[in-house]
Structures are given as structure tokens and as C-alpha cells.
All heavy atoms as a GROMACS GRO file, in nm:
protein
  461
    1MET      N    1   0.083  -0.120   0.000
    1MET     CA    2   0.000   0.000   0.000
    1MET      C    3   0.087   0.126   0.000
    1MET      O    4   0.048   0.228  -0.055
    1MET     CB    5  -0.092  -0.005   0.122
    1MET     CG    6  -0.197   0.102   0.118
    1MET     SD    7  -0.300   0.090  -0.028
    1MET     CE    8  -0.458   0.114   0.040
    2ALA      N    9   0.204   0.118   0.061
    2ALA     CA   10   0.293   0.234   0.064
    2ALA      C   11   0.345   0.266  -0.075
    2ALA      O   12   0.365   0.384  -0.108
    2ALA     CB   13   0.409   0.207   0.160
    3ILE      N   14   0.365   0.163  -0.157
    3ILE     CA   15   0.412   0.186  -0.294
    3ILE      C   16   0.308   0.265  -0.372
    3ILE      O   17   0.341   0.355  -0.449
    3ILE     CB   18   0.444   0.052  -0.363
    3ILE    CG1   19   0.565  -0.013  -0.297
    3ILE    CG2   20   0.467   0.071  -0.511
    3ILE    CD1   21   0.596  -0.151  -0.347
    4PHE      N   22   0.179   0.230  -0.350
    4PHE     CA   23   0.072   0.302  -0.419
    4PHE      C   24   0.070   0.448  -0.377
    4PHE      O   25   0.058   0.537  -0.462
    4PHE     CB   26  -0.063   0.236  -0.390
    4PHE     CG   27  -0.177   0.304  -0.459
    4PHE    CD1   28  -0.200   0.284  -0.593
    4PHE    CD2   29  -0.260   0.390  -0.389
    4PHE    CE1   30  -0.306   0.347  -0.658
    4PHE    CE2   31  -0.365   0.454  -0.453
    4PHE     CZ   32  -0.388   0.433  -0.588
    5ARG      N   33   0.080   0.475  -0.248
    5ARG     CA   34   0.073   0.614  -0.199
    5ARG      C   35   0.198   0.694  -0.237
    5ARG      O   36   0.190   0.815  -0.258
    5ARG     CB   37   0.056   0.616  -0.047
    5ARG     CG   38  -0.087   0.595  -0.004
    5ARG     CD   39  -0.101   0.614   0.143
    5ARG     NE   40  -0.065   0.490   0.209
    5ARG     CZ   41  -0.010   0.481   0.328
    5ARG    NH1   42   0.015   0.590   0.397
    5ARG    NH2   43   0.022   0.365   0.380
    6GLN      N   44   0.311   0.631  -0.245
    6GLN     CA   45   0.435   0.704  -0.271
    6GLN      C   46   0.467   0.719  -0.419
    6GLN      O   47   0.531   0.817  -0.458
    6GLN     CB   48   0.552   0.635  -0.200
    6GLN     CG   49   0.548   0.649  -0.050
    6GLN     CD   50   0.665   0.580   0.016
    6GLN    OE1   51   0.740   0.507  -0.049
    6GLN    NE2   52   0.681   0.602   0.146
    7TYR      N   53   0.426   0.623  -0.499
    7TYR     CA   54   0.468   0.625  -0.639
    7TYR      C   55   0.352   0.631  -0.738
    7TYR      O   56   0.350   0.713  -0.829
    7TYR     CB   57   0.555   0.502  -0.671
    7TYR     CG   58   0.683   0.499  -0.593
    7TYR    CD1   59   0.698   0.409  -0.488
    7TYR    CD2   60   0.788   0.585  -0.622
    7TYR    CE1   61   0.815   0.405  -0.413
    7TYR    CE2   62   0.904   0.582  -0.549
    7TYR     CZ   63   0.918   0.492  -0.444
    7TYR     OH   64   1.032   0.490  -0.371
    8ILE      N   65   0.254   0.541  -0.723
    8ILE     CA   66   0.149   0.528  -0.824
    8ILE      C   67   0.050   0.642  -0.819
    8ILE      O   68   0.017   0.703  -0.922
    8ILE     CB   69   0.079   0.391  -0.811
    8ILE    CG1   70   0.182   0.280  -0.834
    8ILE    CG2   71  -0.035   0.379  -0.910
    8ILE    CD1   72   0.130   0.141  -0.809
    9ALA      N   73  -0.002   0.676  -0.701
    9ALA     CA   74  -0.101   0.784  -0.690
    9ALA      C   75  -0.044   0.919  -0.735
    9ALA      O   76  -0.108   0.990  -0.814
    9ALA     CB   77  -0.155   0.792  -0.548
   10PRO      N   78   0.076   0.959  -0.689
   10PRO     CA   79   0.131   1.085  -0.741
   10PRO      C   80   0.156   1.083  -0.892
   10PRO      O   81   0.136   1.184  -0.960
   10PRO     CB   82   0.263   1.103  -0.665
   10PRO     CG   83   0.246   1.023  -0.542
   10PRO     CD   84   0.160   0.907  -0.581
   11LEU      N   85   0.196   0.967  -0.944
   11LEU     CA   86   0.216   0.956  -1.089
   11LEU      C   87   0.084   0.974  -1.163
   11LEU      O   88   0.081   1.044  -1.265
   11LEU     CB   89   0.278   0.821  -1.124
   11LEU     CG   90   0.302   0.796  -1.272
   11LEU    CD1   91   0.404   0.893  -1.328
   11LEU    CD2   92   0.344   0.652  -1.295
   12LEU      N   93  -0.024   0.916  -1.113
   12LEU     CA   94  -0.154   0.934  -1.176
   12LEU      C   95  -0.199   1.079  -1.172
   12LEU      O   96  -0.254   1.132  -1.269
   12LEU     CB   97  -0.258   0.845  -1.109
   12LEU     CG   98  -0.245   0.696  -1.136
   12LEU    CD1   99  -0.347   0.618  -1.054
   12LEU    CD2  100  -0.260   0.666  -1.283
   13VAL      N  101  -0.176   1.147  -1.060
   13VAL     CA  102  -0.212   1.288  -1.050
   13VAL      C  103  -0.134   1.371  -1.150
   13VAL      O  104  -0.190   1.457  -1.219
   13VAL     CB  105  -0.189   1.338  -0.905
   13VAL    CG1  106  -0.203   1.489  -0.897
   13VAL    CG2  107  -0.286   1.270  -0.810
   14VAL      N  108  -0.006   1.346  -1.162
   14VAL     CA  109   0.077   1.421  -1.256
   14VAL      C  110   0.036   1.391  -1.400
   14VAL      O  111   0.030   1.482  -1.483
   14VAL     CB  112   0.227   1.390  -1.233
   14VAL    CG1  113   0.313   1.446  -1.344
   14VAL    CG2  114   0.272   1.445  -1.098
   15LEU      N  115   0.004   1.266  -1.430
   15LEU     CA  116  -0.038   1.232  -1.565
   15LEU      C  117  -0.171   1.299  -1.602
   15LEU      O  118  -0.186   1.347  -1.715
   15LEU     CB  119  -0.050   1.081  -1.581
   15LEU     CG  120   0.082   1.003  -1.586
   15LEU    CD1  121   0.056   0.854  -1.594
   15LEU    CD2  122   0.167   1.049  -1.703
   16VAL      N  123  -0.264   1.305  -1.508
   16VAL     CA  124  -0.391   1.374  -1.536
   16VAL      C  125  -0.366   1.523  -1.558
   16VAL      O  126  -0.423   1.585  -1.648
   16VAL     CB  127  -0.491   1.350  -1.420
   16VAL    CG1  128  -0.610   1.443  -1.432
   16VAL    CG2  129  -0.536   1.206  -1.420
   17PHE      N  130  -0.280   1.583  -1.477
   17PHE     CA  131  -0.247   1.724  -1.494
   17PHE      C  132  -0.182   1.750  -1.630
   17PHE      O  133  -0.217   1.846  -1.700
   17PHE     CB  134  -0.154   1.772  -1.382
   17PHE     CG  135  -0.105   1.912  -1.401
   17PHE    CD1  136  -0.187   2.020  -1.372
   17PHE    CD2  137   0.022   1.937  -1.448
   17PHE    CE1  138  -0.144   2.149  -1.390
   17PHE    CE2  139   0.067   2.066  -1.467
   17PHE     CZ  140  -0.016   2.173  -1.437
   18VAL      N  141  -0.087   1.666  -1.669
   18VAL     CA  142  -0.019   1.683  -1.798
   18VAL      C  143  -0.119   1.665  -1.913
   18VAL      O  144  -0.115   1.741  -2.011
   18VAL     CB  145   0.100   1.585  -1.810
   18VAL    CG1  146   0.155   1.581  -1.951
   18VAL    CG2  147   0.209   1.625  -1.711
   19PHE      N  148  -0.208   1.568  -1.902
   19PHE     CA  149  -0.309   1.547  -2.006
   19PHE      C  150  -0.398   1.670  -2.020
   19PHE      O  151  -0.427   1.716  -2.130
   19PHE     CB  152  -0.392   1.423  -1.976
   19PHE     CG  153  -0.503   1.401  -2.074
   19PHE    CD1  154  -0.476   1.354  -2.202
   19PHE    CD2  155  -0.634   1.431  -2.040
   19PHE    CE1  156  -0.579   1.335  -2.293
   19PHE    CE2  157  -0.737   1.412  -2.131
   19PHE     CZ  158  -0.709   1.364  -2.257
   20ALA      N  159  -0.442   1.726  -1.906
   20ALA     CA  160  -0.526   1.846  -1.910
   20ALA      C  161  -0.450   1.964  -1.969
   20ALA      O  162  -0.505   2.042  -2.047
   20ALA     CB  163  -0.577   1.879  -1.770
   21LEU      N  164  -0.324   1.978  -1.934
   21LEU     CA  165  -0.242   2.087  -1.987
   21LEU      C  166  -0.226   2.074  -2.138
   21LEU      O  167  -0.237   2.174  -2.211
   21LEU     CB  168  -0.106   2.087  -1.918
   21LEU     CG  169  -0.010   2.200  -1.954
   21LEU    CD1  170  -0.067   2.333  -1.907
   21LEU    CD2  171   0.126   2.175  -1.893
   22VAL      N  172  -0.203   1.954  -2.187
   22VAL     CA  173  -0.187   1.933  -2.331
   22VAL      C  174  -0.319   1.959  -2.403
   22VAL      O  175  -0.322   2.021  -2.510
   22VAL     CB  176  -0.136   1.790  -2.359
   22VAL    CG1  177  -0.147   1.754  -2.506
   22VAL    CG2  178   0.008   1.776  -2.311
   23ALA      N  179  -0.431   1.914  -2.343
   23ALA     CA  180  -0.561   1.934  -2.408
   23ALA      C  181  -0.595   2.082  -2.419
   23ALA      O  182  -0.648   2.128  -2.521
   23ALA     CB  183  -0.669   1.861  -2.329
   24VAL      N  184  -0.565   2.159  -2.316
   24VAL     CA  185  -0.593   2.302  -2.319
   24VAL      C  186  -0.496   2.375  -2.411
   24VAL      O  187  -0.534   2.466  -2.484
   24VAL     CB  188  -0.589   2.360  -2.176
   24VAL    CG1  189  -0.594   2.512  -2.177
   24VAL    CG2  190  -0.704   2.304  -2.093
   25SER      N  191  -0.371   2.334  -2.410
   25SER     CA  192  -0.270   2.400  -2.493
   25SER      C  193  -0.286   2.368  -2.641
   25SER      O  194  -0.233   2.440  -2.726
   25SER     CB  195  -0.130   2.359  -2.448
   25SER     OG  196  -0.110   2.398  -2.314
   26ALA      N  197  -0.358   2.262  -2.674
   26ALA     CA  198  -0.375   2.224  -2.815
   26ALA      C  199  -0.454   2.328  -2.891
   26ALA      O  200  -0.447   2.333  -3.014
   26ALA     CB  201  -0.444   2.089  -2.823
   27ARG      N  202  -0.528   2.415  -2.823
   27ARG     CA  203  -0.605   2.518  -2.892
   27ARG      C  204  -0.515   2.615  -2.968
   27ARG      O  205  -0.558   2.677  -3.064
   27ARG     CB  206  -0.689   2.596  -2.791
   27ARG     CG  207  -0.801   2.515  -2.733
   27ARG     CD  208  -0.887   2.597  -2.644
   27ARG     NE  209  -0.941   2.708  -2.720
   27ARG     CZ  210  -1.016   2.804  -2.669
   27ARG    NH1  211  -1.043   2.805  -2.542
   27ARG    NH2  212  -1.063   2.901  -2.744
   28ILE      N  213  -0.391   2.625  -2.928
   28ILE     CA  214  -0.297   2.715  -2.997
   28ILE      C  215  -0.278   2.670  -3.142
   28ILE      O  216  -0.265   2.752  -3.232
   28ILE     CB  217  -0.162   2.717  -2.924
   28ILE    CG1  218  -0.179   2.772  -2.784
   28ILE    CG2  219  -0.058   2.795  -3.001
   28ILE    CD1  220  -0.055   2.756  -2.697
   29PHE      N  221  -0.279   2.539  -3.165
   29PHE     CA  222  -0.248   2.484  -3.296
   29PHE      C  223  -0.372   2.463  -3.383
   29PHE      O  224  -0.359   2.422  -3.497
   29PHE     CB  225  -0.172   2.353  -3.280
   29PHE     CG  226  -0.046   2.370  -3.201
   29PHE    CD1  227  -0.038   2.324  -3.070
   29PHE    CD2  228   0.064   2.434  -3.255
   29PHE    CE1  229   0.077   2.341  -2.996
   29PHE    CE2  230   0.180   2.451  -3.182
   29PHE     CZ  231   0.186   2.404  -3.052
   30LEU      N  232  -0.491   2.489  -3.330
   30LEU     CA  233  -0.613   2.475  -3.409
   30LEU      C  234  -0.632   2.595  -3.500
   30LEU      O  235  -0.583   2.704  -3.470
   30LEU     CB  236  -0.735   2.462  -3.317
   30LEU     CG  237  -0.746   2.335  -3.234
   30LEU    CD1  238  -0.864   2.346  -3.140
   30LEU    CD2  239  -0.761   2.215  -3.323
   31PRO      N  240  -0.702   2.578  -3.611
   31PRO     CA  241  -0.737   2.695  -3.692
   31PRO      C  242  -0.820   2.793  -3.609
   31PRO      O  243  -0.887   2.754  -3.514
   31PRO     CB  244  -0.820   2.637  -3.806
   31PRO     CG  245  -0.784   2.492  -3.811
   31PRO     CD  246  -0.748   2.454  -3.672
   32SER      N  247  -0.815   2.918  -3.647
   32SER     CA  248  -0.879   3.022  -3.564
   32SER      C  249  -1.029   3.001  -3.550
   32SER      O  250  -1.086   3.033  -3.446
   32SER     CB  251  -0.850   3.159  -3.622
   32SER     OG  252  -0.905   3.169  -3.753
   33ASP      N  253  -1.094   2.946  -3.654
   33ASP     CA  254  -1.238   2.926  -3.641
   33ASP      C  255  -1.274   2.809  -3.550
   33ASP      O  256  -1.381   2.805  -3.492
   33ASP     CB  257  -1.303   2.907  -3.778
   33ASP     CG  258  -1.246   2.787  -3.852
   33ASP    OD1  259  -1.134   2.745  -3.820
   33ASP    OD2  260  -1.314   2.736  -3.942
   34MET      N  261  -1.182   2.714  -3.532
   34MET     CA  262  -1.209   2.602  -3.443
   34MET      C  263  -1.169   2.633  -3.299
   34MET      O  264  -1.214   2.566  -3.206
   34MET     CB  265  -1.134   2.478  -3.491
   34MET     CG  266  -1.185   2.421  -3.621
   34MET     SD  267  -1.093   2.276  -3.672
   34MET     CE  268  -1.140   2.161  -3.545
   35ALA      N  269  -1.084   2.731  -3.278
   35ALA     CA  270  -1.039   2.764  -3.143
   35ALA      C  271  -1.140   2.850  -3.069
   35ALA      O  272  -1.128   2.869  -2.949
   35ALA     CB  273  -0.905   2.836  -3.149
   36ALA      N  274  -1.241   2.902  -3.139
   36ALA     CA  275  -1.342   2.985  -3.074
   36ALA      C  276  -1.434   2.899  -2.989
   36ALA      O  277  -1.450   2.780  -3.016
   36ALA     CB  278  -1.424   3.059  -3.181
   37PRO      N  279  -1.494   2.957  -2.887
   37PRO     CA  280  -1.588   2.880  -2.806
   37PRO      C  281  -1.708   2.834  -2.888
   37PRO      O  282  -1.745   2.898  -2.987
   37PRO     CB  283  -1.634   2.979  -2.698
   37PRO     CG  284  -1.535   3.089  -2.701
   37PRO     CD  285  -1.475   3.092  -2.836
   38ALA      N  286  -1.767   2.724  -2.849
   38ALA     CA  287  -1.882   2.671  -2.921
   38ALA      C  288  -2.002   2.764  -2.902
   38ALA      O  289  -2.020   2.822  -2.796
   38ALA     CB  290  -1.917   2.532  -2.869
   39PRO      N  291  -2.085   2.779  -3.006
   39PRO     CA  292  -2.204   2.864  -2.991
   39PRO      C  293  -2.303   2.801  -2.894
   39PRO      O  294  -2.315   2.679  -2.885
   39PRO     CB  295  -2.261   2.871  -3.133
   39PRO     CG  296  -2.208   2.750  -3.201
   39PRO     CD  297  -2.074   2.722  -3.139
   40ILE      N  298  -2.375   2.886  -2.823
   40ILE     CA  299  -2.472   2.839  -2.725
   40ILE      C  300  -2.600   2.793  -2.793
   40ILE      O  301  -2.659   2.693  -2.757
   40ILE     CB  302  -2.501   2.949  -2.622
   40ILE    CG1  303  -2.375   2.979  -2.542
   40ILE    CG2  304  -2.613   2.908  -2.529
   40ILE    CD1  305  -2.388   3.095  -2.449
   41GLU      N  306  -2.645   2.864  -2.894
   41GLU     CA  307  -2.766   2.826  -2.965
   41GLU      C  308  -2.743   2.841  -3.115
   41GLU      O  309  -2.651   2.908  -3.159
   41GLU     CB  310  -2.884   2.911  -2.921
   41GLU     CG  311  -2.863   3.061  -2.943
   41GLU     CD  312  -2.975   3.144  -2.884
   41GLU    OE1  313  -3.030   3.104  -2.782
   41GLU    OE2  314  -3.005   3.248  -2.943
   42GLU      N  315  -2.829   2.777  -3.193
   42GLU     CA  316  -2.816   2.784  -3.338
   42GLU      C  317  -2.854   2.922  -3.389
   42GLU      O  318  -2.937   2.990  -3.331
   42GLU     CB  319  -2.907   2.681  -3.404
   42GLU     CG  320  -2.858   2.540  -3.391
   42GLU     CD  321  -2.940   2.444  -3.475
   42GLU    OE1  322  -3.003   2.490  -3.572
   42GLU    OE2  323  -2.940   2.326  -3.442
   43VAL      N  324  -2.793   2.959  -3.500
   43VAL     CA  325  -2.825   3.087  -3.561
   43VAL      C  326  -2.955   3.077  -3.639
   43VAL      O  327  -3.030   3.173  -3.650
   43VAL     CB  328  -2.708   3.132  -3.653
   43VAL    CG1  329  -2.740   3.265  -3.719
   43VAL    CG2  330  -2.580   3.140  -3.573
   44GLY      N  331  -2.986   2.959  -3.690
   44GLY     CA  332  -3.104   2.939  -3.773
   44GLY      C  333  -3.232   2.933  -3.692
   44GLY      O  334  -3.240   2.979  -3.578
   45VAL      N  335  -3.334   2.873  -3.752
   45VAL     CA  336  -3.465   2.862  -3.690
   45VAL      C  337  -3.458   2.762  -3.576
   45VAL      O  338  -3.405   2.653  -3.589
   45VAL     CB  339  -3.570   2.818  -3.794
   45VAL    CG1  340  -3.706   2.800  -3.728
   45VAL    CG2  341  -3.578   2.919  -3.907
   46SER      N  342  -3.514   2.800  -3.462
   46SER     CA  343  -3.515   2.713  -3.346
   46SER      C  344  -3.645   2.634  -3.341
   46SER      O  345  -3.752   2.686  -3.368
   46SER     CB  346  -3.501   2.797  -3.218
   46SER     OG  347  -3.511   2.714  -3.106
   47SER      N  348  -3.635   2.506  -3.306
   47SER     CA  349  -3.754   2.422  -3.298
   47SER      C  350  -3.803   2.408  -3.154
   47SER      O  351  -3.889   2.327  -3.126
   47SER     CB  352  -3.724   2.285  -3.357
   47SER     OG  353  -3.626   2.221  -3.279
   48GLN      N  354  -3.746   2.484  -3.062
   48GLN     CA  355  -3.788   2.477  -2.923
   48GLN      C  356  -3.921   2.548  -2.905
   48GLN      O  357  -3.952   2.644  -2.973
   48GLN     CB  358  -3.684   2.540  -2.832
   48GLN     CG  359  -3.550   2.467  -2.834
   48GLN     CD  360  -3.447   2.538  -2.748
   48GLN    OE1  361  -3.468   2.652  -2.711
   48GLN    NE2  362  -3.339   2.471  -2.719
   49THR      N  363  -3.998   2.499  -2.808
   49THR     CA  364  -4.126   2.564  -2.780
   49THR      C  365  -4.101   2.687  -2.694
   49THR      O  366  -4.019   2.685  -2.603
   49THR     CB  367  -4.221   2.470  -2.707
   49THR    OG1  368  -4.158   2.426  -2.587
   49THR    CG2  369  -4.257   2.350  -2.793
   50THR      N  370  -4.169   2.792  -2.725
   50THR     CA  371  -4.158   2.915  -2.648
   50THR      C  372  -4.292   2.942  -2.580
   50THR      O  373  -4.395   2.885  -2.618
   50THR     CB  374  -4.123   3.033  -2.741
   50THR    OG1  375  -4.226   3.044  -2.840
   50THR    CG2  376  -3.989   3.012  -2.810
   51PRO      N  377  -4.295   3.024  -2.479
   51PRO     CA  378  -4.422   3.053  -2.412
   51PRO      C  379  -4.529   3.107  -2.506
   51PRO      O  380  -4.648   3.092  -2.482
   51PRO     CB  381  -4.384   3.157  -2.307
   51PRO     CG  382  -4.240   3.131  -2.280
   51PRO     CD  383  -4.182   3.084  -2.411
   52ALA      N  384  -4.492   3.168  -2.617
   52ALA     CA  385  -4.589   3.225  -2.710
   52ALA      C  386  -4.668   3.116  -2.783
   52ALA      O  387  -4.784   3.135  -2.815
   52ALA     CB  388  -4.520   3.316  -2.809
   53ASN      N  389  -4.606   3.000  -2.809
   53ASN     CA  390  -4.677   2.897  -2.884
   53ASN      C  391  -4.717   2.778  -2.797
   53ASN      O  392  -4.745   2.671  -2.848
   53ASN     CB  393  -4.597   2.852  -3.006
   53ASN     CG  394  -4.460   2.798  -2.969
   53ASN    OD1  395  -4.428   2.786  -2.851
   53ASN    ND2  396  -4.380   2.766  -3.068
   54LEU      N  397  -4.723   2.795  -2.666
   54LEU     CA  398  -4.774   2.691  -2.577
   54LEU      C  399  -4.922   2.710  -2.556
   54LEU      O  400  -4.972   2.823  -2.548
   54LEU     CB  401  -4.703   2.696  -2.441
   54LEU     CG  402  -4.559   2.650  -2.438
   54LEU    CD1  403  -4.502   2.667  -2.299
   54LEU    CD2  404  -4.546   2.506  -2.481
   55GLN      N  405  -4.996   2.599  -2.543
   55GLN     CA  406  -5.138   2.610  -2.515
   55GLN      C  407  -5.159   2.628  -2.366
   55GLN      O  408  -5.083   2.576  -2.284
   55GLN     CB  409  -5.210   2.484  -2.563
   55GLN     CG  410  -5.201   2.466  -2.714
   55GLN     CD  411  -5.270   2.339  -2.759
   55GLN    OE1  412  -5.314   2.262  -2.676
   55GLN    NE2  413  -5.278   2.320  -2.889
   56PRO      N  414  -5.262   2.700  -2.327
   56PRO     CA  415  -5.287   2.720  -2.183
   56PRO      C  416  -5.324   2.588  -2.117
   56PRO      O  417  -5.392   2.503  -2.175
   56PRO     CB  418  -5.402   2.820  -2.180
   56PRO     CG  419  -5.464   2.814  -2.315
   56PRO     CD  420  -5.357   2.772  -2.411
   57ALA      N  421  -5.276   2.572  -1.995
   57ALA     CA  422  -5.305   2.450  -1.920
   57ALA      C  423  -5.443   2.458  -1.860
   57ALA      O  424  -5.490   2.564  -1.821
   57ALA     CB  425  -5.200   2.432  -1.811
   58ALA      N  426  -5.510   2.343  -1.852
   58ALA     CA  427  -5.645   2.339  -1.792
   58ALA      C  428  -5.629   2.332  -1.641
   58ALA      O  429  -5.560   2.246  -1.587
   58ALA     CB  430  -5.720   2.218  -1.844
   59HIS      N  431  -5.691   2.425  -1.571
   59HIS     CA  432  -5.683   2.429  -1.425
   59HIS      C  433  -5.814   2.375  -1.367
   59HIS      O  434  -5.923   2.409  -1.412
   59HIS     CB  435  -5.663   2.573  -1.376
   59HIS     CG  436  -5.530   2.627  -1.414
   59HIS    ND1  437  -5.415   2.600  -1.345
   59HIS    CD2  438  -5.492   2.707  -1.518
   59HIS    CE1  439  -5.313   2.662  -1.402
   59HIS    NE2  440  -5.359   2.728  -1.508
   60THR      N  441  -5.802   2.290  -1.269
   60THR     CA  442  -5.921   2.238  -1.201
   60THR      C  443  -5.916   2.278  -1.055
   60THR      O  444  -5.809   2.273  -0.993
   60THR     CB  445  -5.930   2.085  -1.212
   60THR    OG1  446  -5.810   2.029  -1.156
   60THR    CG2  447  -5.944   2.042  -1.357
   61ASN      N  448  -6.025   2.318  -1.000
   61ASN     CA  449  -6.033   2.350  -0.857
   61ASN      C  450  -6.090   2.230  -0.784
   61ASN      O  451  -6.202   2.189  -0.808
   61ASN     CB  452  -6.123   2.472  -0.834
   61ASN     CG  453  -6.062   2.598  -0.894
   61ASN    OD1  454  -5.940   2.606  -0.906
   61ASN    ND2  455  -6.146   2.693  -0.932
   62SER      N  456  -6.011   2.173  -0.695
   62SER     CA  457  -6.060   2.058  -0.621
   62SER      C  458  -6.044   2.075  -0.473
   62SER      O  459  -5.982   2.158  -0.424
   62SER     CB  460  -5.994   1.930  -0.666
   62SER     OG  461  -5.855   1.943  -0.674
   0.00000   0.00000   0.00000
């Protein structure tokens, strides 16, 4: 168990950190249009329902 705490666990932590660093740094080498953040919503027509096109709910008093 001491080998895991002294060698394997710290190695895993360092490897995860290096992987994250490489993944984030890879944006430097991407074309400029791919390095931009992803759009939140589509520019075109949205198929989501909006409050304007919802039907009123039937309310019952009980």
C-alpha cells in the first residue's frame, strides 16, 4: 500500500495534470475558427417551444 501512496497515486495525479495541460494548450495549434468557443444556440430557426406557442393548461379547482 505504501508503494501506491508514494509512487502510483502521485504519478496518476501528474499524468492527469499533464493530459489536461496538453488538451488546453492544443487550442494554440487549431485553426482560428475552431479555437473559438462553441455557440450556445443555433443561428437558424429554433424548434424549441416558447411561451408564445404553448397552449394554456387546464386548471381544475378541487
